[in-house]
Every structure is written in structure tokens, then in C-alpha cells.
C-alpha positions as CSV (number, residue, x, y, z in Angstrom):
1,M,22.7,-5.9,41.5
2,A,24.8,-4.0,39.4
3,G,23.8,-5.9,36.0
4,D,20.0,-5.7,36.6
5,V,18.0,-3.1,34.4
6,K,16.6,-0.3,36.1
7,H,14.7,1.2,33.3
8,D,11.8,0.1,31.2
9,Y,12.9,0.9,27.9
10,H,14.2,-2.1,25.4
11,L,17.8,-1.9,24.4
12,V,17.8,-4.3,21.0
13,N,20.9,-6.7,20.7
14,P,23.0,-6.1,17.6
15,S,20.6,-7.2,14.4
16,P,22.0,-7.8,10.9
17,W,18.5,-6.9,9.4
18,P,19.6,-3.0,8.4
19,L,22.5,-3.9,6.5
20,V,20.4,-6.7,4.9
21,G,17.6,-4.8,4.0
22,A,19.4,-2.1,2.7
23,I,21.4,-4.5,0.5
24,A,18.0,-6.0,-0.4
25,V,16.2,-3.1,-1.8
26,T,19.5,-1.9,-3.8
27,V,19.5,-5.1,-5.6
28,L,15.6,-4.9,-6.0
29,A,16.0,-1.2,-7.2
30,L,18.7,-2.4,-9.9
31,G,16.6,-5.1,-10.8
32,G,13.5,-3.0,-11.5
33,V,16.5,-0.7,-13.8
34,A,17.3,-3.8,-15.8
35,F,13.6,-4.7,-16.0
36,M,12.1,-1.6,-17.2
37,H,15.0,0.1,-18.9
38,G,17.7,-2.3,-19.3
39,G,21.5,-1.5,-20.3
40,L,22.4,-2.3,-16.4
41,F,25.4,-4.3,-16.6
42,G,24.9,-5.5,-20.3
43,M,21.0,-6.7,-19.4
44,E,18.1,-6.0,-22.0
45,K,15.1,-5.0,-21.2
46,G,13.0,-7.1,-19.7
47,T,15.5,-9.1,-17.6
48,W,13.5,-10.3,-14.4
49,W,15.8,-12.8,-12.7
50,L,17.8,-9.8,-11.0
51,M,14.5,-8.2,-9.3
52,A,13.0,-11.6,-8.1
53,I,16.1,-12.2,-6.2
54,G,15.5,-8.7,-4.9
55,F,12.1,-9.1,-4.0
56,A,13.3,-12.5,-2.3
57,L,15.8,-11.0,-0.3
58,V,12.9,-8.3,1.0
59,A,10.5,-10.6,1.9
60,Y,13.7,-12.5,3.9
61,T,14.2,-9.4,5.5
62,M,10.7,-8.6,6.4
63,F,10.2,-12.1,7.9
64,G,13.8,-12.1,9.7
65,W,13.1,-8.9,11.2
66,W,9.6,-9.1,12.4
67,R,10.2,-12.9,13.5
68,D,12.7,-11.2,16.1
69,V,10.1,-8.1,16.9
70,V,7.8,-11.0,17.9
71,L,10.4,-13.3,19.8
72,E,11.2,-9.8,21.5
73,S,7.6,-9.4,22.8
74,R,7.2,-12.9,24.0
75,A,10.5,-12.3,26.0
76,G,9.1,-9.8,27.5
77,D,11.0,-6.9,26.5
78,H,7.7,-5.0,25.1
79,T,6.8,-3.2,28.3
80,P,4.1,-0.7,28.9
81,V,6.7,2.3,27.7
82,V,8.1,0.4,24.8
83,Q,4.6,-0.5,23.3
84,I,4.0,3.5,23.4
85,G,6.7,3.8,21.1
86,L,5.4,1.3,18.9
87,R,2.4,3.1,18.5
88,Y,4.0,6.2,17.8
89,G,6.0,4.4,15.6
90,M,3.0,3.1,13.8
91,V,1.2,6.3,13.6
92,L,3.9,8.1,12.1
93,F,4.5,5.6,9.3
94,I,0.7,5.9,8.6
95,A,1.3,10.1,8.5
96,S,3.8,9.3,6.0
97,E,1.5,7.2,3.7
98,V,-1.2,10.0,3.6
99,M,1.2,12.4,2.6
100,F,2.7,10.0,0.1
101,F,-1.2,9.9,-1.3
102,V,-1.6,13.6,-0.7
103,A,1.2,13.6,-4.0
104,W,-1.1,11.5,-6.1
105,F,-4.0,13.4,-5.4
106,W,-2.2,17.1,-6.0
107,S,-1.4,15.8,-9.3
108,F,-4.6,14.5,-9.8
109,F,-6.0,17.8,-9.7
110,E,-3.6,19.9,-11.0
111,F,-3.9,17.9,-14.2
112,A,-7.7,17.9,-14.2
113,I,-7.9,21.4,-13.1
114,F,-5.2,24.0,-14.3
115,W,-3.2,21.6,-16.9
116,P,-5.9,22.0,-19.8
117,E,-5.3,26.1,-19.6
118,R,-1.7,25.7,-19.5
119,V,-0.9,23.5,-22.7
120,D,-1.5,26.0,-25.2
121,T,0.5,28.3,-23.4
122,W,3.8,26.8,-22.2
123,D,6.5,25.7,-25.1
124,P,9.2,24.0,-23.4
125,P,12.5,24.4,-25.1
126,N,13.2,20.6,-24.8
127,P,12.1,18.9,-28.2
128,I,11.9,15.7,-26.6
129,F,9.7,17.0,-23.7
130,A,7.3,19.0,-26.0
131,D,6.6,15.7,-28.0
132,G,6.2,14.0,-24.7
133,L,3.6,16.9,-23.9
134,A,1.7,16.9,-26.7
135,R,1.3,12.9,-26.5
136,F,0.0,13.3,-22.4
137,A,-1.7,16.5,-22.9
138,D,-5.1,15.5,-23.4
139,W,-7.3,15.9,-20.5
140,P,-9.6,14.3,-20.6
141,P,-8.8,11.8,-22.9
142,V,-9.8,12.2,-26.5
143,G,-12.4,9.5,-27.8
144,V,-11.8,7.2,-24.5
145,E,-14.6,6.2,-22.2
146,T,-13.8,6.4,-18.6
147,F,-14.9,4.1,-16.2
148,D,-18.7,4.5,-14.7
149,P,-18.1,4.6,-10.7
150,F,-21.5,3.0,-10.0
151,H,-20.6,-0.4,-11.6
152,L,-17.5,-2.1,-10.9
153,P,-15.4,0.8,-8.6
154,L,-19.1,0.9,-6.8
155,I,-18.5,-3.0,-6.0
156,N,-15.2,-2.8,-5.1
157,T,-15.9,0.0,-2.5
158,L,-19.0,-2.0,-1.2
159,V,-16.4,-4.8,-0.7
160,L,-13.3,-2.9,1.1
161,L,-16.0,-1.2,3.2
162,L,-17.6,-4.9,4.3
163,S,-14.0,-5.3,4.8
164,G,-13.7,-2.2,7.4
165,T,-16.3,-3.9,9.8
166,T,-14.7,-7.3,9.3
167,V,-11.5,-6.4,10.6
168,T,-13.2,-4.2,13.2
169,W,-15.3,-7.5,14.6
170,A,-12.1,-9.4,14.8
171,H,-10.5,-7.0,16.9
172,H,-13.4,-6.3,19.0
173,A,-13.5,-10.6,19.7
174,L,-9.9,-10.9,20.6
175,Q,-10.2,-7.5,23.1
176,H,-12.9,-9.6,24.3
177,G,-11.3,-13.2,24.4
178,D,-13.4,-14.5,21.8
179,R,-10.6,-16.3,19.6
180,A,-12.8,-18.0,17.6
181,G,-14.8,-14.9,16.3
182,A,-11.4,-12.9,15.9
183,R,-10.4,-15.8,13.6
184,N,-13.7,-15.8,11.5
185,G,-13.3,-12.2,11.5
186,L,-9.9,-12.2,9.9
187,I,-10.5,-14.9,7.9
188,L,-13.4,-13.0,6.0
189,T,-11.3,-9.6,6.2
190,V,-8.4,-11.5,3.8
191,V,-10.8,-13.3,1.5
192,L,-12.6,-9.9,0.7
193,G,-9.0,-8.2,0.5
194,F,-7.8,-10.6,-2.0
195,F,-11.5,-10.4,-3.8
196,F,-11.0,-6.7,-4.3
197,T,-7.5,-7.1,-5.9
198,L,-9.0,-9.6,-8.3
199,L,-11.4,-6.6,-8.9
200,Q,-9.0,-4.3,-9.7
201,I,-7.0,-6.6,-12.1
202,Y,-10.2,-7.2,-14.1
203,E,-10.7,-3.5,-13.8
204,Y,-7.6,-2.8,-15.4
205,D,-8.0,-5.1,-17.8
206,H,-11.1,-3.5,-19.2
207,A,-9.4,0.0,-19.2
208,Q,-10.2,2.2,-22.5
209,F,-7.1,4.2,-21.6
210,T,-3.5,3.0,-20.8
211,F,-0.8,4.5,-18.4
212,D,1.4,6.1,-21.2
213,G,-1.3,7.5,-23.2
214,T,-2.9,10.7,-21.5
215,L,-2.3,12.5,-18.2
216,Y,-5.7,11.2,-17.1
217,G,-4.5,7.3,-17.5
218,S,-1.1,8.2,-15.9
219,A,-2.4,9.7,-12.8
220,F,-5.3,7.3,-12.5
221,F,-3.3,4.2,-12.7
222,M,-0.4,5.9,-10.7
223,A,-3.2,6.5,-7.6
224,T,-5.0,3.4,-7.5
225,G,-2.3,1.4,-8.7
226,F,-0.2,2.2,-5.4
227,H,-3.5,2.0,-3.4
228,G,-3.9,-1.7,-5.1
229,A,-0.1,-1.9,-3.5
230,H,-1.2,-1.2,-0.3
231,V,-4.0,-3.1,-0.5
232,I,-1.9,-6.6,-1.0
233,I,0.5,-5.5,1.5
234,G,-2.6,-4.7,4.1
235,T,-3.9,-8.6,3.3
236,I,-0.3,-10.0,3.8
237,F,-0.5,-8.0,7.1
238,L,-3.5,-9.6,8.1
239,L,-2.8,-12.9,6.5
240,V,0.2,-13.2,8.9
241,C,-1.8,-11.9,12.0
242,L,-4.5,-14.9,11.5
243,I,-1.7,-17.3,11.0
244,R,-0.1,-16.1,14.6
245,L,-3.5,-16.3,16.4
246,M,-4.3,-19.7,14.8
247,M,-0.8,-20.8,16.4
248,G,-1.6,-19.8,19.4
249,G,-0.2,-16.3,19.5
250,M,-1.9,-13.1,21.0
251,S,-4.1,-12.2,23.7
252,P,-6.9,-10.1,25.0
253,Q,-3.8,-7.9,26.8
254,K,-1.4,-8.1,24.1
255,H,-1.7,-7.9,20.5
256,F,-0.5,-4.5,18.8
257,G,0.9,-6.7,15.7
258,F,-2.8,-7.0,15.0
259,E,-3.9,-3.6,15.9
260,A,-1.4,-2.0,13.9
261,A,-2.6,-4.3,10.9
262,A,-6.1,-2.9,11.2
263,W,-5.0,0.9,11.9
264,Y,-3.2,-0.2,8.6
265,W,-5.9,-1.3,6.9
266,H,-8.6,1.3,7.9
267,F,-6.3,3.7,6.4
268,V,-6.5,2.0,3.1
269,D,-10.7,2.0,3.4
270,V,-10.0,6.0,3.9
271,V,-7.6,6.4,0.8
272,W,-10.0,4.2,-1.6
273,L,-12.9,6.5,-0.5
274,F,-10.9,9.5,-1.5
275,L,-10.1,7.8,-4.4
276,F,-13.5,6.9,-5.2
277,A,-15.1,10.3,-5.0
278,F,-12.2,12.3,-6.8
279,V,-10.8,10.1,-8.9
280,Y,-14.4,8.2,-10.1
281,V,-16.9,9.9,-9.4
282,A,-16.1,13.7,-9.5
283,P,-14.6,13.6,-13.1
284,H,-17.8,11.2,-14.3
285,L,-20.6,13.5,-12.8
286,I,-18.8,17.5,-12.3
287,L,-16.6,17.4,-15.2
288,G,-18.4,15.4,-17.6
289,Y,-16.4,12.4,-18.9
């Protein structure tokens, strides 16, 4: 018939989510400016309600958009060709995340290896920037005790590595039709991810340096803080997969949402191993601080 589909590609219906998502992130960005800086539309620093609205809109967009993707899958729109495209998309997304963290590692190594010999020779013309440089220039932090990597950071490393094994267990269980094993493995993974976040909060609370005190502090909190944000996102990702699994969704033949979550979680694990080695262990053992 003339109206029959003669290809394996899914042509999506018109969707409101790109527009709604763009509005959401704009509101979130403006709210972040108002909260951290103030001066936006007469708002004082610390005004939080606009940022809260932005977060709510982003969460609403995520829920609605991914709900539509799940419904498209149940309708049979995710043909083998479409599934290949989804996999390519997730691989490219993780690749972009890798480069995101490369930037933070690059800055950390730049500060640690080359910055001390430049501070005495660089005379910036801007006096405001010069004051900031003098305040941030200490590397390592003078009179500040950094973390012992073989105490709490090592525990966090073991927690995250264990979570990598439990998510692999859950994935293999689902592939072999063991839904109870997949459920139990996912529950353990979500609990371990939540526990990692609690330990990270405890570690930050006991830090002997601050974000705005030195170059070391700013590099440390930016790198580990963004990793912590990714752990929270990955935990939510896996929690959604757990809820879908318990509601009867996913099958041994078709469970790309869970597979993508597992890929993302393993990426988070690998990034933490690099953070542990170069941000915690290397300064402690090699640089002596």
C-alpha cells in the first residue's frame, strides 16, 4: 500500500520537548546567576526560587522526553537499525564526557607541574586579576593538610568498584532471564551509589582547604565535585531502570536503557580510578603533600 513504511528508520512525531528543554535550561541558568551572584532583575544574591523552578522544569523535561522514548520502544519503533543509532548516540555522549573530565585533569596537572615556576615570573597587568592570582597561587596549599588517600578515599574507591561488579551482575542476570537477580543487583548498585555520595559529602565536610582558597582547592573540588554529580546522575539512571524492571519492563532481548545505564556507570568508575590515582595518591606520595 502507498502508506506502508518501507524502511527501518523511526521518523519521530513532532515533539514539544526540545523547546521545553531549552526554556528549562535557560531558566535554570538565570536562576543560577541569581543564586550565586545576584543583580538579575533586582534579585539579591542567594535568591533560590528561580533556580528551583529551573531544576523542576529540567526534571519535567527529562521525565516526559524519556517516557516518550520508552513508549516508542513498546510500540515497536526501535528496530535493529534504530537500536544501533541509540548505541552510537550513547557512545558519543560518553566520549564527550571523557573529554569533559580531560579538561579538569589537564588543569590539575597544569597547576601542579608548571604553575609554581610561572607565578614569580608572570606579572599580569590587571590589578584585580593580580590580587586573585596572589590569593590562589599556593601549590601545594601552604599550611593545609590534604587527604590521606588510603583512608576515606580508598573506602570510596572500594565502594564504587563493588558497585561496578553488582551492576554487571544485574546486567548478566537480565540477559539470562533472571529478573530476581537483575533486581537484586540493581538494588545493591543504587544503594552503593547513594553510599558513595554520602561518603563524599562527609569528606568535603572534613576538608582542610576550600574551593576559593588555593589553586589546589579549586582544581580538587571541580574535578571530584563534577564526578560526584555524575555519580548522582548515574544513581538516578539506575534507579529508573530498577523501577521499570519491577514494573515488568525490559526483557533479555530488549533492554538498551539498562545497558546504557551500565555503560555510564562503568565510565563513572573509570573516571574515579583516575581521580584516585592522580588527585589523591600522586600528590600524597610523589609530590609529598
